[in-house]
C-alpha positions as CSV (number, residue, x, y, z in Angstrom):
1,M,-52.7,-39.6,2.0
2,S,-55.4,-37.2,0.9
3,N,-54.2,-34.2,-1.0
4,I,-57.5,-32.4,-1.3
5,V,-59.5,-31.4,1.8
6,L,-63.0,-29.8,1.5
7,G,-64.3,-27.9,4.5
8,G,-67.9,-26.9,4.9
9,G,-67.1,-23.6,6.5
10,G,-67.7,-22.5,10.1
11,N,-65.4,-21.3,12.8
12,D,-62.2,-22.9,14.1
13,I,-64.0,-25.1,16.7
14,Q,-66.6,-26.4,14.2
15,A,-64.0,-27.2,11.6
16,S,-61.2,-28.3,13.9
17,N,-61.2,-31.9,12.7
18,V,-60.9,-30.7,9.0
19,Y,-58.1,-28.3,9.7
20,Q,-56.2,-30.8,11.8
21,H,-56.4,-33.4,9.0
22,F,-55.1,-30.9,6.5
23,T,-52.2,-29.7,8.7
24,A,-51.2,-33.2,9.6
25,A,-50.7,-33.9,5.8
26,L,-48.2,-31.1,5.5
27,P,-44.5,-32.0,5.7
28,N,-42.4,-30.9,8.7
29,N,-41.7,-27.4,7.3
30,K,-45.4,-26.7,7.0
31,D,-44.9,-23.8,4.6
32,L,-48.5,-22.8,3.8
33,L,-49.8,-20.4,1.1
34,F,-53.0,-18.6,2.1
35,L,-55.2,-17.3,-0.7
36,P,-57.9,-14.8,0.5
37,Q,-59.3,-13.8,-2.8
38,A,-62.8,-15.0,-2.1
39,S,-63.0,-12.7,0.9
40,A,-60.7,-9.8,0.2
41,P,-60.9,-7.0,-0.9
42,R,-64.7,-7.0,-1.4
43,L,-65.9,-8.5,1.9
44,R,-63.1,-7.5,4.2
45,T,-59.6,-6.1,3.9
46,F,-56.5,-8.2,3.3
47,A,-55.3,-7.2,6.8
48,Q,-58.5,-8.6,8.3
49,T,-58.2,-11.9,6.5
50,W,-54.6,-12.1,7.5
51,D,-55.6,-11.6,11.2
52,R,-58.2,-14.4,10.8
53,I,-55.7,-17.0,9.5
54,S,-52.6,-16.0,11.4
55,N,-54.4,-16.1,14.7
56,S,-56.2,-19.4,14.0
57,A,-55.2,-22.1,16.4
58,P,-55.2,-25.0,13.9
59,F,-52.6,-23.2,11.8
60,R,-50.3,-22.0,14.6
61,D,-47.5,-24.4,13.7
62,C,-47.6,-23.4,10.0
63,H,-45.3,-20.9,8.3
64,I,-48.0,-18.9,6.5
65,R,-47.5,-16.6,3.5
66,M,-50.5,-14.6,2.0
67,W,-50.7,-13.4,-1.6
68,E,-52.9,-10.4,-2.2
69,S,-52.4,-10.8,-6.0
70,L,-52.4,-13.9,-8.2
71,A,-51.5,-12.1,-11.4
72,N,-48.2,-13.0,-13.1
73,R,-47.6,-16.1,-11.0
74,S,-45.9,-19.2,-12.2
75,Y,-45.5,-22.7,-10.9
76,V,-42.0,-21.9,-9.8
77,D,-43.5,-19.4,-7.3
78,L,-45.5,-22.3,-5.8
79,D,-42.6,-24.7,-5.5
80,R,-41.6,-23.5,-2.0
81,F,-45.0,-24.2,-0.5
82,D,-46.0,-27.5,1.1
83,G,-49.7,-26.8,0.9
84,I,-52.3,-24.2,-0.2
85,C,-55.4,-22.9,1.6
86,L,-58.2,-21.4,-0.4
87,F,-60.2,-19.2,2.0
88,G,-64.0,-18.8,2.0
89,G,-66.0,-15.8,1.0
90,N,-67.7,-15.0,-2.3
91,T,-67.5,-18.0,-4.7
92,Y,-68.0,-16.0,-7.8
93,D,-65.3,-13.6,-6.9
94,L,-62.9,-16.4,-6.2
95,L,-63.5,-18.3,-9.4
96,G,-63.4,-15.2,-11.5
97,T,-60.0,-14.3,-10.1
98,L,-58.6,-17.8,-10.5
99,I,-59.7,-17.8,-14.2
100,E,-58.8,-14.3,-15.0
101,T,-55.2,-14.6,-13.7
102,G,-54.7,-18.2,-15.0
103,F,-54.0,-19.3,-11.4
104,A,-56.6,-22.1,-11.7
105,H,-54.2,-24.0,-13.9
106,L,-51.5,-23.7,-11.3
107,L,-53.8,-25.1,-8.6
108,V,-54.6,-28.1,-10.8
109,Q,-50.9,-28.7,-11.4
110,F,-50.2,-28.3,-7.6
111,S,-52.9,-30.9,-6.9
112,S,-51.6,-33.3,-9.6
113,D,-48.2,-33.2,-7.8
114,E,-50.1,-34.6,-4.7
115,R,-49.5,-31.5,-2.6
116,P,-52.2,-30.8,0.1
117,L,-54.9,-28.3,-1.0
118,L,-57.5,-27.1,1.4
119,G,-60.7,-25.4,0.2
120,I,-62.9,-23.7,2.8
121,S,-66.5,-22.9,1.9
122,A,-66.1,-20.9,-1.4
123,G,-62.6,-22.4,-1.7
124,A,-64.1,-25.9,-1.6
125,I,-66.9,-25.1,-4.0
126,V,-64.6,-23.9,-6.8
127,L,-62.7,-27.3,-6.7
128,G,-65.9,-29.1,-7.9
129,R,-67.0,-29.6,-11.5
130,D,-68.8,-26.3,-11.4
131,I,-70.1,-23.8,-8.8
132,T,-73.8,-23.9,-9.6
133,T,-74.6,-25.4,-6.1
134,E,-73.9,-22.0,-4.7
135,G,-77.2,-20.9,-6.2
136,V,-79.1,-23.3,-4.0
137,A,-77.7,-22.0,-0.8
138,S,-80.1,-20.5,1.8
139,D,-78.1,-17.3,1.6
140,P,-76.4,-17.4,-1.9
141,D,-73.5,-15.3,-2.9
142,K,-74.0,-12.5,-5.3
143,N,-72.4,-12.6,-8.7
144,L,-71.3,-9.0,-8.6
145,G,-68.5,-9.6,-11.1
146,G,-70.9,-11.0,-13.6
147,I,-68.9,-14.1,-14.5
148,T,-70.7,-16.3,-17.0
149,D,-68.5,-19.4,-17.1
150,L,-69.2,-21.3,-13.8
151,T,-66.9,-24.2,-14.6
152,G,-64.9,-25.2,-11.6
153,L,-61.4,-26.8,-11.3
154,D,-63.0,-30.3,-11.4
155,L,-60.7,-31.8,-8.8
156,V,-63.4,-33.8,-7.0
157,G,-63.8,-36.6,-9.5
158,G,-66.7,-34.9,-11.4
159,Y,-68.6,-34.1,-8.3
160,N,-69.8,-30.7,-7.1
161,V,-69.5,-29.3,-3.6
162,H,-72.2,-27.5,-1.5
163,C,-71.1,-25.9,1.7
164,H,-72.8,-24.6,4.9
165,Y,-75.3,-27.4,4.4
166,E,-78.5,-27.2,6.4
167,P,-81.3,-29.9,6.4
168,S,-83.9,-27.2,5.4
169,E,-82.2,-27.2,2.0
170,D,-82.9,-30.9,1.3
171,E,-85.8,-30.4,-1.1
172,D,-84.1,-27.7,-3.2
173,L,-80.9,-29.8,-3.3
174,S,-82.7,-32.9,-4.4
175,E,-84.4,-30.9,-7.2
176,Y,-81.0,-29.4,-8.2
177,S,-79.4,-32.9,-8.4
178,I,-82.1,-34.1,-10.8
179,R,-82.1,-30.9,-12.9
180,H,-78.3,-30.7,-13.2
181,N,-77.6,-34.4,-13.3
182,V,-74.4,-34.0,-11.3
183,P,-73.6,-35.7,-8.0
184,F,-72.4,-33.5,-5.1
185,F,-71.4,-33.5,-1.5
186,A,-73.4,-31.3,0.8
187,I,-71.1,-30.5,3.7
188,P,-72.2,-28.8,7.0
189,E,-69.9,-26.5,8.9
190,T,-68.9,-29.3,11.3
191,A,-67.7,-31.7,8.6
192,G,-65.4,-32.1,5.6
193,V,-64.5,-34.4,2.8
194,T,-61.0,-35.6,1.7
195,V,-60.3,-36.6,-1.9
196,T,-57.4,-38.9,-3.1
197,G,-57.6,-40.0,-6.6
198,S,-61.0,-41.7,-7.2
199,S,-61.8,-42.0,-3.5
200,A,-63.5,-39.6,-1.1
201,H,-63.7,-40.0,2.7
202,T,-65.7,-38.0,5.1
203,L,-64.5,-36.1,8.2
204,G,-66.8,-35.6,11.2
205,P,-68.2,-35.0,13.6
206,G,-71.0,-33.7,11.4
207,E,-72.7,-35.8,8.7
208,V,-72.0,-35.2,5.0
209,H,-75.0,-35.7,2.6
210,L,-74.4,-37.1,-0.8
211,F,-76.9,-36.3,-3.5
212,R,-77.1,-38.3,-6.8
213,N,-80.1,-38.1,-9.2
214,G,-82.4,-36.9,-6.5
215,V,-81.4,-39.6,-4.1
216,Q,-79.9,-38.4,-0.8
217,E,-77.5,-40.5,1.2
218,V,-76.3,-39.6,4.7
219,L,-72.6,-40.3,5.3
220,G,-71.3,-40.5,8.8
221,S,-67.7,-39.8,9.8
222,K,-65.0,-41.9,8.0
223,A,-67.4,-43.0,5.3
224,S,-65.9,-43.8,1.9
225,V,-67.2,-43.0,-1.6
226,T,-65.8,-44.2,-4.9
227,L,-66.0,-41.2,-7.2
228,G,-67.3,-41.6,-10.7
229,T,-70.0,-44.1,-9.6
C-alpha cells in the first residue's frame, strides 16, 4: 500500500482519482489532519481553506481536523491521525513554515511509520528533494518570505516534483533537468504519483512526465518507476 500520494493540483473532479486513492488507504476511522499553511493566511483565510476541504466530496467520509499553527507540536499530537493532507498554495511559504516550526521532521517520521501522506500541488513539491522545480512553473510562486534553503523533505526517493504540468513547459523542464541533474515527476492537474519505498506508480487519467538528464518519458496511468535509477 502506498503511503505517499502526490497530486498535481486542480479541482476535485480533475484530481478525483488521486483523492480516492488516498482516502482508500486510510483505516476505517479516517481521522485526517488537514494542513493549510501553503494557502493560509497569505493567499486566503483559514476559514476559506476549511470550507474548501470540508465541503470537498472526496473527503466527505473523513473526520477532518485542521491545524492553523504548527508551532510546539510533537509526534504525540500526530498519533491520533490516520493520514495527513498538505494543501496547495505557495510552496515557499509552506516549506518555510515546516522548517521554522520543526514540523518537517514530524512529517518524515509520520511517513516512516507508513501512514498515508497526501501532498497537493505545493504540498507535493515540498516532499521532493528540493523545491527548485517551482521556479520553472509557467506562473511561479513568489518567495515573499525570502527563504534561502530550498531543501525539501526528500520523501520521493531523491526525485523532485513539478505540479500543474503543461506541455508548453517541456523545453524549460528539460533544461532544468540537465542543469540541476536531478530526476523529477512533472504531474498535470489530472494525474498523480504514489510512492512506496523505492517504487513509484502513476495515477491517471492524465499522463505523468518523467524527466531525467534532459530525457523526457511519458508515463501512462498505472506505470511503475523504480526510484534511484
